[in-house]
N, C-alpha and C positions, 0 to 999 in steps of 0.2 A: 694492599701493601701497607705494612705497619712500620718497617724500618725507615728512619729518616734518610732522605736523599743526600742531604748535606753531610751527615755523618758517614754514610756509605762512600761518598765521593772522597772524603778525607782518608778513609781506610785504603781506598784504591790508589790514591796519590802516594800514600806511605809505602805501597807495594812497588812504586817506581813508575807508575803511569802518569804521564804529564797531562794528558787531556782525555776526556771521555764524554761521550754524548749522553744526554739525559735518557734516551731510549736504552742505551747500553747499560746505564746505571740501574734502570728499572728492571731489566732482565736479570742482572746480577742480584738485585734485591729479591726478586721472585724466587730464584734458585736458592739463595741463602735462607730464605724463610722456609722453603720446602725442606732443606737440609736440617734446619733447627727443629722443625716439627717431627721429622723422622727420628732424630736423635732423642728428642724428648719422649716420643712414644715408646721407643725401644728401652730407654732408661726407666720409664714408668713400669714397664713389664718386669724389670729386675726389682724395682722397689716393691711392687705388689707381691711378687714371689717371696720377698723377704718379710711380708706382712706389714708393710708400711704404705702410707699414702703420700709421704713426702720424699721427693727426690733428694738423694745425697750425692756427693761427688763420686762415691764408689759405684753408684748406679750408672752415672754418666761414663765413668772410666770403663766399666764392663761393657756398656753399649758401644763404646768406641774401640774396644779391644785393646786398651792400654792398661798396663800394670797387672 
């Protein structure tokens, strides 16, 4: 787990959740990290197809299906 618990809890509170257990926070972190890795992998596919090694916003947008 690499995302900070405190930061994640702050984001969860900003979503309107008043209280959350540490175990629930850790599960959300694990899922968020998996999601981030999946988006990054798909984005990198677009970047390499374009002949680049650097991800750009256009690669992430393409991976997410926006714009």
